[in-house]
C-alpha positions in Angstrom: -8.0 -72.2 75.9 -9.4 -71.0 72.6 -6.8 -69.5 70.3 -7.8 -66.6 67.4 -6.5 -66.8 64.1 -7.2 -65.0 60.8 -5.4 -63.8 57.9 -3.4 -60.9 57.0 -6.4 -59.8 54.5 -8.3 -58.7 58.1 -6.0 -55.6 57.9 -5.7 -55.6 61.4 -2.8 -53.3 62.9 0.1 -55.2 63.9 0.0 -53.5 67.5 -3.7 -54.9 68.1 -2.6 -58.3 66.7 0.1 -58.4 69.5 -2.1 -56.6 71.9 -5.0 -59.5 71.6 -2.6 -62.4 70.8 -4.1 -62.8 67.2 -2.0 -64.8 64.9 -2.6 -63.3 61.2 -1.5 -65.9 58.2 -0.1 -64.3 55.5 -1.6 -64.0 52.1 1.3 -63.2 49.5 1.6 -61.0 46.7 4.2 -60.2 43.7 4.8 -56.6 42.0 5.6 -57.4 38.5 6.0 -60.9 39.0 8.8 -60.3 41.8 8.3 -60.5 45.7 8.4 -57.0 47.1 8.4 -55.5 50.5 6.5 -52.3 49.3 3.6 -51.4 51.4 1.6 -48.2 51.8 2.4 -45.2 49.5 5.0 -46.5 47.7 3.3 -49.7 47.0 0.0 -47.8 45.5 2.3 -45.3 43.5 3.7 -48.2 41.8 0.5 -49.4 40.8 -0.2 -45.9 39.7 2.6 -46.0 37.5 1.4 -49.4 35.8 3.0 -52.0 38.1 1.0 -55.5 37.7 0.0 -57.2 41.3 -0.3 -60.9 41.6 -1.9 -62.2 44.9 -2.0 -65.9 46.3 -4.0 -67.1 49.1 -2.5 -68.4 52.4 -0.5 -71.6 52.0 -2.8 -74.6 53.0 0.4 -76.4 54.6 1.0 -73.1 56.5 -2.6 -73.0 57.9 -2.4 -76.6 58.8 0.9 -76.1 60.5 -0.2 -73.1 62.5 -3.3 -74.5 63.6 -1.9 -77.6 64.6 0.9 -76.0 66.7 -2.0 -74.7 68.7 -3.8 -78.0 69.3 -0.7 -79.7 70.2 -0.5 -77.4 73.2 -4.2 -78.5 74.0 -5.8 -75.2 72.6 -9.0 -74.9 70.3 -9.0 -73.1 67.4 -10.9 -70.4 65.7 -10.0 -69.2 62.2 -11.8 -66.1 61.3 -11.2 -65.9 57.4 -11.4 -63.7 54.6 -14.7 -64.0 52.5 -15.0 -67.2 50.5 -16.7 -64.9 48.1 -13.3 -63.3 47.1 -10.6 -65.9 48.1 -10.0 -69.5 48.5 -8.4 -69.1 51.4 -11.3 -69.8 53.6 -12.3 -72.8 51.8 -8.6 -74.2 52.1 -8.7 -73.6 55.7 -11.7 -75.7 56.1 -10.2 -78.7 54.3 -7.1 -78.1 56.6 -9.5 -78.2 59.5 -11.4 -81.1 58.4 -8.2 -83.3 58.4 -7.2 -82.1 61.6 -10.6 -82.5 63.3 -9.9 -86.6 62.6 -6.7 -86.4 64.3 -7.6 -84.1 67.2 -11.1 -85.4 68.0 -11.1 -83.8 71.5 -10.2 -80.3 70.2 -12.6 -77.8 68.5 -11.6 -76.4 65.2 -13.8 -73.8 63.5 -13.7 -71.9 60.3 -15.9 -68.9 60.0 -16.3 -67.3 56.7 -16.8 -63.6 57.2 -18.1 -62.8 54.0 -15.7 -59.5 54.4 -12.4 -58.4 53.7 -10.1 -55.9 55.3 -11.6 -54.5 58.2 -15.0 -56.1 57.2 -13.2 -59.1 58.5 -10.9 -57.4 61.0 -13.5 -55.8 63.0 -15.1 -59.3 63.6 -11.6 -60.8 64.7 -11.3 -57.9 67.2 -14.3 -58.1 69.0 -13.7 -61.7 69.2 -10.5 -60.9 70.6 -11.7 -58.6 72.9 -14.4 -61.2 74.2 -11.8 -63.8 74.6 -9.7 -61.6 76.7 -12.8 -60.7 79.0 -13.2 -64.4 79.7 -16.1 -65.3 77.4 -16.6 -69.0 76.5 -15.7 -70.3 73.1 -19.4 -71.0 72.3 -20.4 -67.3 73.3 -17.5 -65.9 71.2 -18.3 -68.2 68.0 -22.0 -67.2 68.3 -21.3 -63.6 68.6 -18.7 -63.6 65.7 -21.5 -65.2 63.5 -23.9 -62.7 64.2 -21.3 -59.8 63.8 -20.8 -61.5 60.3 -24.3 -61.3 59.5 -24.4 -57.5 60.7 -21.3 -56.2 59.0 -22.0 -53.7 56.2 -19.0 -53.0 53.6 -19.2 -50.0 51.2 -16.3 -48.4 49.2 -15.4 -46.1 46.6 -13.0 -47.0 44.0 -10.9 -44.7 42.0 -10.6 -47.0 38.8 -12.4 -50.0 38.4 -9.9 -51.6 36.1 -8.2 -53.0 39.1 -11.1 -55.2 40.4 -11.7 -56.1 36.6 -8.3 -57.2 36.3 -8.9 -59.5 39.3 -12.0 -60.6 37.9 -14.0 -59.2 40.9 -16.4 -57.3 38.5 -17.3 -57.8 34.8 -15.9 -56.0 31.6 -19.2 -54.4 31.0 -19.3 -52.8 34.6 -15.7 -51.5 34.0 -16.4 -50.1 30.5 -19.7 -48.1 32.0 -17.7 -46.6 34.8 -14.7 -45.5 32.5 -16.7 -43.7 30.2 -18.8 -42.0 32.5 -15.8 -41.0 34.6 -17.7 -41.5 38.0 -16.7 -42.8 41.4 -18.4 -46.0 41.7 -19.8 -46.8 45.1 -19.4 -50.5 45.5 -20.6 -53.3 48.5 -20.4 -56.7 49.5 -23.6 -58.9 48.6 -24.8 -61.5 51.0 -22.2 -64.5 49.9 -19.4 -61.7 49.9 -19.0 -60.9 46.4 -18.4 -57.4 45.2 -21.1 -55.6 43.5 -22.4 -52.2 42.5 -24.3 -50.1 44.8 -24.4 -46.7 42.9 -22.3 -44.1 40.9 -21.5 -40.5 42.0 -19.1 -37.8 40.6 -16.3 -36.7 42.8 -14.5 -38.0 46.0 -16.3 -35.3 48.1 -19.8 -36.8 46.8 -18.6 -40.4 47.2 -17.6 -39.8 51.1 -21.0 -38.0 51.6 -22.6 -41.1 50.1 -20.8 -43.4 52.2 -21.7 -41.5 55.4 -25.3 -41.2 54.3 -25.1 -45.3 54.1 -23.9 -45.4 57.5 -26.5 -43.2 58.8 -29.0 -45.3 57.0 -27.7 -48.8 58.1 -25.8 -48.6 61.3 -27.9 -49.0 64.5 -25.3 -48.2 67.2 -22.9 -45.2 66.9 -20.8 -46.3 69.9 -19.5 -49.3 68.1 -16.1 -49.2 66.2 -16.3 -48.3 62.7 -13.4 -49.0 60.2 -12.3 -47.1 57.3 -9.6 -48.4 54.9 -7.9 -46.4 52.4 -5.5 -47.3 49.4 -3.3 -44.3 49.9 -5.9 -41.7 49.8 -5.7 -40.0 53.1 -7.5 -36.9 52.1 -10.7 -39.1 51.3 -10.1 -40.9 54.8 -10.1 -37.8 56.4 -13.3 -36.4 54.8 -14.9 -39.6 55.4 -14.2 -39.6 59.1 -15.6 -35.7 59.5 -18.8 -37.0 57.5 -19.4 -40.0 60.0 -19.0 -37.6 63.2 -21.6 -35.4 61.6 -23.7 -38.6 60.9 -23.7 -39.4 64.5 -20.6 -41.8 65.0 -19.5 -41.4 68.5 -17.5 -44.4 68.9 -14.0 -45.2 67.6 -12.9 -44.9 64.1 -10.2 -47.3 63.2 -8.5 -46.2 60.1 -5.9 -48.1 58.2 -4.1 -48.1 55.0 -5.2 -51.1 52.7 -2.8 -54.1 53.1 -1.6 -54.9 49.7 -3.3 -58.0 48.9 -7.1 -56.8 49.0 -5.6 -53.2 48.4 -4.2 -54.8 45.1 -7.3 -55.6 44.0 -9.4 -52.6 44.7 -6.7 -50.0 43.7 -5.3 -46.8 44.7 -7.6 -44.2 45.6 -9.9 -46.4 47.3 -11.7 -45.5 50.5 -13.8 -48.1 52.2 -16.3 -48.1 55.1 -17.1 -51.0 57.5 -19.6 -51.1 60.3 -22.0 -52.9 62.0 -25.8 -52.7 61.2 -29.0 -54.9 61.7 -28.4 -58.6 60.9 -29.0 -58.9 57.1 -27.5 -62.0 56.2 
């Protein structure tokens, strides 16, 4: 049997993790140097008030132990991971997998770098889990997951570039330019999963219109699930949902609040859009 693993950066809601028997290994975070259980509005409000967030990748020992528990039961392992372009978790998982392949030569162990985060990772995970539930083979699931990674488009509006700058995700020059212009930057992931600037717009409404226009330009199937993640910005999320319906999205729109680790890097007020397009990477 194939077991599907991911990390909490995938932002898959707990009820779906349980429904599809997905194991999500935790990335960790500190607020002002202290462990915290804050999530959602309280977490992002603390950031607005100046709290510093520090994040860490999934413990390599935990990755190894968790995957090995499945291998000992005779199962194969597919770990669908956060982008290697923004986190070392994927590469750490591959190192652990390589060790385990030597110890369990009869088992399949695959680590897939999604080049995504939040639902850019999570939608790939969910489609793989749904295929497994339908009885698809491991080869079919992996092949489709790889294709889905190549189809995934990720665009997002951030309210303040300082959080991405602080985490080393963009350059200082990019942050200064955005701050001086008082704009809403629209960012995207590149083929390696790094965060780059796509465009600049003024105001949240224009930003949501721009995200919907990008969906209309790049999406190829309005019936496939689309993801929205927001960092305590429910009004932006609702605006984007309406714009997507106007743009022809008829399938499910899965909306989540950014989980704390990836949300800690994009910052409060962010609204992100994730959908499948043509294969582009």
